[in-house]
N, C-alpha and C positions, 0 to 999 in steps of 0.2 A: 783067505776067507774074511768075510765081512763080520765085524764085531757088533753085537747088539747089546745095548745097555739094558739088562734085564730089569733092574730096579726102576729105571725111567719108564720102561714099557709097562710094568706093573702099576706104577703111579698114574700114568696117563689113562690106562684102561679103568682103573679103580675110580678115578675122578669122573670119567665119562659115564660109567654105569652107576655111579653114586654108591658103590660099596666095594669092599676089598676084593680084588681079583688077584689070584696068585698065578704066576706064569712059570710053568715048568716045561722046558724043552731043551733038547740037545742043540748046540750051536752048529747046525748043518745048513747047507744051502737050501734044502727043502723047508727048514724052519724059517729061514730068512724070507723065502718066497711067500710063505703063509703069513708072516708078519707084515710084509708089504701089502698083501691083499687085505688084511684086517685093517691096516692103517687107511687104505683107500676107502674101504667100506665106512669106516668111522667118519672120514671126511665127507663122504656123501650124505650120511645121516645128519651131520652138523648142518650142511647146506640146506637140507630139507626142513630141518627144525626152524631155521631162521627165515625161510621164505613163507 
């Protein structure tokens, strides 16, 4: 199973949205897939903001 650093994820999301975000999820493959999707969406938003 792939390990996700929950603290790092929380910190990244909190910085992105400019307020505290708490991440609660079981470490499952489904959660990892959702995490990857969120990361990709955040990257897309970053690109849009800069252009």
